[in-house]
MDAnalysis code that builds the backbone (N, CA, C; Angstrom):
import MDAnalysis as mda
import numpy as np

u = mda.Universe.empty(291, n_residues=97, atom_resindex=np.repeat(np.arange(97), 3), trajectory=True)
u.add_TopologyAttr("name", ["N", "CA", "C"] * 97)
u.add_TopologyAttr("resid", np.arange(1, 98))
u.add_TopologyAttr("resname", ["UNK", "UNK", "UNK", "UNK", "UNK", "UNK", "UNK", "UNK", "UNK", "UNK", "UNK", "UNK", "UNK", "UNK", "UNK", "UNK", "UNK", "UNK", "UNK", "UNK", "UNK", "UNK", "UNK", "UNK", "UNK", "UNK", "UNK", "UNK", "UNK", "UNK", "UNK", "UNK", "UNK", "UNK", "UNK", "UNK", "UNK", "UNK", "UNK", "UNK", "UNK", "UNK", "UNK", "UNK", "UNK", "UNK", "UNK", "UNK", "UNK", "UNK", "UNK", "UNK", "UNK", "UNK", "UNK", "UNK", "UNK", "UNK", "UNK", "UNK", "UNK", "UNK", "UNK", "UNK", "UNK", "UNK", "UNK", "UNK", "UNK", "UNK", "UNK", "UNK", "UNK", "UNK", "UNK", "UNK", "UNK", "UNK", "UNK", "UNK", "UNK", "UNK", "UNK", "UNK", "UNK", "UNK", "UNK", "UNK", "UNK", "UNK", "UNK", "UNK", "UNK", "UNK", "UNK", "UNK", "UNK"])
u.atoms.positions = np.array([
    [6.658, 21.574, -16.962],
    [6.685, 20.022, -16.638],
    [7.029, 19.828, -18.021],
    [7.756, 18.692, -18.193],
    [8.082, 18.520, -19.386],
    [7.520, 16.942, -19.638],
    [6.810, 16.534, -20.682],
    [6.557, 15.111, -20.825],
    [7.436, 14.118, -21.201],
    [7.344, 13.181, -20.240],
    [7.869, 12.288, -19.912],
    [8.232, 11.234, -20.983],
    [7.192, 11.127, -21.661],
    [6.758, 10.303, -22.970],
    [7.797, 10.588, -24.080],
    [7.701, 12.030, -24.129],
    [8.501, 12.779, -25.104],
    [10.069, 12.564, -24.823],
    [10.729, 12.817, -23.365],
    [11.814, 12.617, -22.985],
    [12.735, 11.531, -23.390],
    [11.738, 10.095, -23.018],
    [11.881, 9.010, -23.123],
    [11.978, 8.404, -24.486],
    [11.040, 8.877, -25.415],
    [11.754, 8.796, -26.877],
    [12.816, 9.412, -27.519],
    [13.078, 10.927, -27.018],
    [14.195, 11.293, -27.485],
    [15.338, 10.452, -26.575],
    [15.391, 9.879, -26.049],
    [16.345, 8.609, -25.063],
    [16.496, 7.758, -25.661],
    [15.625, 6.988, -26.235],
    [15.694, 5.988, -26.931],
    [16.346, 6.244, -28.334],
    [15.932, 7.337, -29.250],
    [16.288, 7.799, -30.494],
    [17.863, 7.896, -30.643],
    [18.195, 8.270, -29.574],
    [19.474, 8.826, -29.455],
    [20.804, 7.398, -28.856],
    [20.040, 6.691, -28.430],
    [21.080, 5.387, -28.067],
    [21.871, 4.813, -28.931],
    [22.982, 3.987, -28.726],
    [24.169, 3.983, -29.714],
    [23.575, 3.000, -30.289],
    [23.133, 2.016, -30.053],
    [22.360, 1.057, -30.831],
    [21.604, 1.176, -31.980],
    [20.965, 2.391, -31.786],
    [19.460, 2.760, -32.657],
    [20.856, 4.221, -34.193],
    [22.012, 4.538, -33.555],
    [22.723, 5.107, -34.622],
    [22.974, 6.330, -33.680],
    [22.529, 6.637, -32.612],
    [23.120, 7.769, -31.966],
    [24.215, 7.576, -31.328],
    [24.721, 8.653, -30.594],
    [26.261, 8.784, -29.895],
    [25.640, 8.666, -28.582],
    [27.120, 8.439, -27.817],
    [27.210, 7.994, -26.457],
    [26.729, 9.163, -26.025],
    [27.211, 10.274, -26.179],
    [27.056, 11.508, -25.822],
    [25.474, 11.810, -25.482],
    [25.069, 12.130, -26.720],
    [23.670, 12.489, -26.974],
    [22.815, 11.261, -26.270],
    [22.848, 10.190, -26.070],
    [22.071, 9.431, -25.328],
    [22.609, 9.863, -23.772],
    [23.809, 9.842, -23.384],
    [23.801, 10.238, -21.721],
    [23.078, 11.419, -21.242],
    [23.118, 12.350, -22.448],
    [22.588, 13.835, -22.140],
    [20.884, 13.674, -22.083],
    [20.640, 13.039, -22.964],
    [18.897, 12.685, -23.170],
    [18.463, 11.802, -21.974],
    [19.516, 10.661, -21.283],
    [18.786, 9.636, -20.222],
    [18.918, 10.802, -18.967],
    [19.977, 11.744, -18.952],
    [20.150, 12.431, -17.597],
    [18.941, 13.405, -17.400],
    [18.279, 14.308, -19.170],
    [17.206, 14.878, -19.229],
    [15.878, 14.422, -18.334],
    [15.910, 13.013, -18.616],
    [14.679, 11.535, -18.434],
    [14.771, 11.726, -16.927],
    [15.802, 11.431, -16.572],
    [16.103, 11.005, -15.039],
    [15.801, 11.938, -14.238],
    [16.405, 13.699, -14.219],
    [16.063, 14.462, -13.604],
    [14.653, 14.977, -13.699],
    [13.897, 14.892, -14.968],
    [12.611, 14.985, -15.241],
    [11.499, 14.391, -14.140],
    [12.061, 12.549, -14.158],
    [11.595, 12.125, -13.088],
    [11.113, 12.209, -12.153],
    [12.150, 12.661, -11.614],
    [12.808, 12.583, -10.186],
    [12.122, 14.083, -9.562],
    [12.153, 15.134, -10.432],
    [11.183, 16.179, -10.054],
    [9.494, 15.649, -9.994],
    [9.138, 14.865, -11.041],
    [7.706, 14.423, -10.903],
    [7.337, 13.970, -9.790],
    [8.454, 13.087, -9.689],
    [8.197, 12.016, -8.143],
    [8.051, 13.082, -7.045],
    [8.966, 13.821, -6.939],
    [8.699, 15.114, -5.777],
    [7.614, 15.888, -5.512],
    [7.092, 16.046, -6.731],
    [6.004, 16.634, -6.750],
    [4.704, 15.927, -6.160],
    [4.746, 14.555, -6.611],
    [3.835, 13.858, -5.958],
    [3.838, 13.357, -4.849],
    [5.065, 13.462, -4.630],
    [4.956, 13.113, -2.838],
    [4.497, 14.209, -1.974],
    [5.000, 15.336, -2.466],
    [4.209, 16.695, -1.753],
    [2.682, 17.053, -1.944],
    [2.117, 15.946, -2.907],
    [0.617, 16.288, -2.928],
    [0.408, 17.403, -3.877],
    [1.398, 17.721, -4.703],
    [1.052, 18.929, -5.349],
    [0.837, 18.571, -7.129],
    [0.560, 17.168, -7.338],
    [0.052, 16.751, -8.666],
    [0.077, 15.332, -8.458],
    [-1.022, 14.718, -9.256],
    [-1.578, 13.603, -9.198],
    [-0.869, 12.468, -9.815],
    [-0.874, 11.417, -10.114],
    [-0.450, 10.712, -10.793],
    [-0.511, 10.999, -12.229],
    [-1.312, 11.726, -12.594],
    [-1.743, 12.339, -13.802],
    [-2.282, 13.673, -13.753],
    [-2.291, 14.291, -14.649],
    [-2.608, 15.776, -14.498],
    [-3.714, 16.224, -14.025],
    [-4.811, 15.497, -14.491],
    [-6.032, 15.602, -14.331],
    [-6.697, 14.587, -13.338],
    [-6.179, 14.008, -12.791],
    [-6.290, 13.144, -11.217],
    [-7.303, 13.807, -10.668],
    [-8.829, 13.502, -10.614],
    [-9.465, 13.777, -9.416],
    [-8.721, 13.673, -7.713],
    [-9.007, 14.654, -7.100],
    [-8.781, 14.773, -5.770],
    [-9.998, 14.958, -5.086],
    [-9.851, 14.365, -3.683],
    [-11.368, 14.774, -2.827],
    [-11.100, 15.974, -2.065],
    [-12.357, 16.549, -2.035],
    [-12.440, 17.840, -1.123],
    [-12.192, 17.321, 0.489],
    [-11.776, 18.396, 1.091],
    [-11.499, 17.861, 2.402],
    [-12.847, 17.850, 3.105],
    [-13.561, 18.915, 2.914],
    [-14.878, 18.705, 3.877],
    [-16.116, 17.926, 3.538],
    [-16.406, 17.999, 2.017],
    [-17.410, 17.005, 1.721],
    [-16.801, 15.795, 0.811],
    [-15.807, 15.280, 0.476],
    [-15.538, 13.967, 0.397],
    [-15.535, 13.726, -1.071],
    [-16.367, 14.791, -2.114],
    [-16.219, 14.544, -3.731],
    [-15.210, 14.570, -4.225],
    [-14.975, 14.008, -5.160],
    [-13.585, 14.336, -6.211],
    [-13.804, 15.336, -7.331],
    [-12.866, 16.173, -7.307],
    [-12.865, 17.411, -8.631],
    [-11.429, 17.116, -9.139],
    [-11.729, 17.771, -10.059],
    [-9.933, 17.936, -11.108],
    [-9.523, 18.977, -10.099],
    [-8.119, 19.122, -10.079],
    [-7.637, 20.293, -9.528],
    [-7.899, 21.499, -9.932],
    [-8.210, 22.162, -11.040],
    [-8.804, 23.168, -11.582],
    [-9.784, 23.692, -10.641],
    [-10.664, 22.623, -10.088],
    [-12.479, 23.229, -9.436],
    [-11.647, 23.056, -8.014],
    [-10.512, 22.968, -7.597],
    [-10.368, 22.487, -6.042],
    [-9.457, 24.051, -5.529],
    [-9.147, 24.432, -3.918],
    [-8.380, 25.463, -3.702],
    [-7.783, 24.621, -2.583],
    [-6.205, 24.651, -2.693],
    [-5.470, 24.252, -1.838],
    [-5.774, 25.157, -0.593],
    [-5.640, 24.394, 0.403],
    [-5.819, 24.898, 1.756],
    [-4.499, 25.302, 2.729],
    [-3.183, 24.588, 1.845],
    [-2.190, 25.023, 2.738],
    [-1.699, 23.409, 3.229],
    [-0.992, 23.342, 4.301],
    [-0.155, 22.214, 4.606],
    [-0.491, 21.009, 4.398],
    [-0.050, 19.813, 3.865],
    [-0.488, 18.641, 3.986],
    [-0.846, 18.620, 2.775],
    [-1.553, 17.653, 2.041],
    [-2.529, 17.568, 1.138],
    [-4.076, 17.865, 1.402],
    [-4.527, 18.941, 1.737],
    [-5.884, 19.259, 1.770],
    [-6.257, 20.087, 0.775],
    [-7.369, 19.882, 0.141],
    [-8.005, 20.766, -0.637],
    [-9.558, 20.635, -0.578],
    [-10.106, 22.114, -0.879],
    [-11.682, 22.019, -0.711],
    [-12.061, 22.494, -2.401],
    [-13.163, 22.080, -2.192],
    [-13.946, 22.665, -3.454],
    [-14.665, 23.963, -3.343],
    [-15.335, 24.768, -4.266],
    [-15.325, 25.947, -4.204],
    [-16.981, 26.032, -3.283],
    [-17.576, 25.061, -3.716],
    [-18.821, 25.309, -2.722],
    [-18.715, 24.971, -1.080],
    [-17.859, 24.050, -0.864],
    [-17.470, 23.847, 0.465],
    [-17.130, 25.371, 1.018],
    [-16.063, 25.924, 0.333],
    [-15.496, 27.050, 0.843],
    [-16.408, 28.578, 1.218],
    [-17.574, 28.313, 0.481],
    [-18.467, 29.276, 0.401],
    [-19.655, 29.358, 1.751],
    [-19.161, 27.763, 2.559],
    [-20.243, 27.199, 3.587],
    [-19.361, 27.823, 4.742],
    [-19.959, 28.131, 6.079],
    [-19.264, 28.255, 7.201],
    [-19.096, 26.627, 7.652],
    [-18.200, 26.406, 8.180],
    [-17.418, 25.386, 8.155],
    [-16.696, 25.153, 9.974],
    [-16.889, 24.290, 10.575],
    [-16.248, 23.845, 11.445],
    [-14.977, 22.477, 11.821],
    [-14.713, 22.332, 10.737],
    [-13.882, 21.223, 10.235],
    [-12.619, 21.942, 10.301],
    [-11.246, 21.932, 11.008],
    [-10.378, 22.977, 10.650],
    [-8.927, 21.744, 9.808],
    [-8.775, 22.613, 8.637],
    [-8.256, 21.975, 7.472],
    [-6.301, 21.275, 7.890],
    [-6.145, 21.870, 8.867],
    [-4.604, 21.676, 9.660],
    [-5.222, 20.603, 10.690],
    [-5.966, 20.158, 10.988],
    [-6.568, 19.389, 12.199],
    [-7.200, 18.541, 11.774],
    [-7.054, 16.789, 12.093],
    [-8.308, 15.874, 11.931],
    [-9.141, 15.723, 13.137],
    [-10.468, 16.348, 12.565],
    [-11.418, 16.352, 13.593],
    [-11.895, 15.283, 13.677],
])
C-alpha cells in the first residue's frame, strides 16, 4: 500500500503551474486517485482502519487492541484478542447473541 501523502506530493510537484507537464500531472493524479479508491475499499471491508495503527475492539471482551494483536474471525468485521481465543466461549462471531 502506497502512502497517499507521498502520492499527493508527487501530484503537486508535477502540476503544470509549478513547472511540470500535463502528462506527468495526469499520470500522478491517476496513481493518487487509484490508490485512494483502493484504501477506501479496504476501509469499507473493515480490513484496515483509518490509520494503520487504529485500535479495533475484540468481539468477545470489547477491549481495543492494535490489529497486530488481534485475529480476524472471518465474515464481517470481527476480531478477537489472543486471550479471548484461548478461553472457552459461547458467543458465535458470525451471529450476534
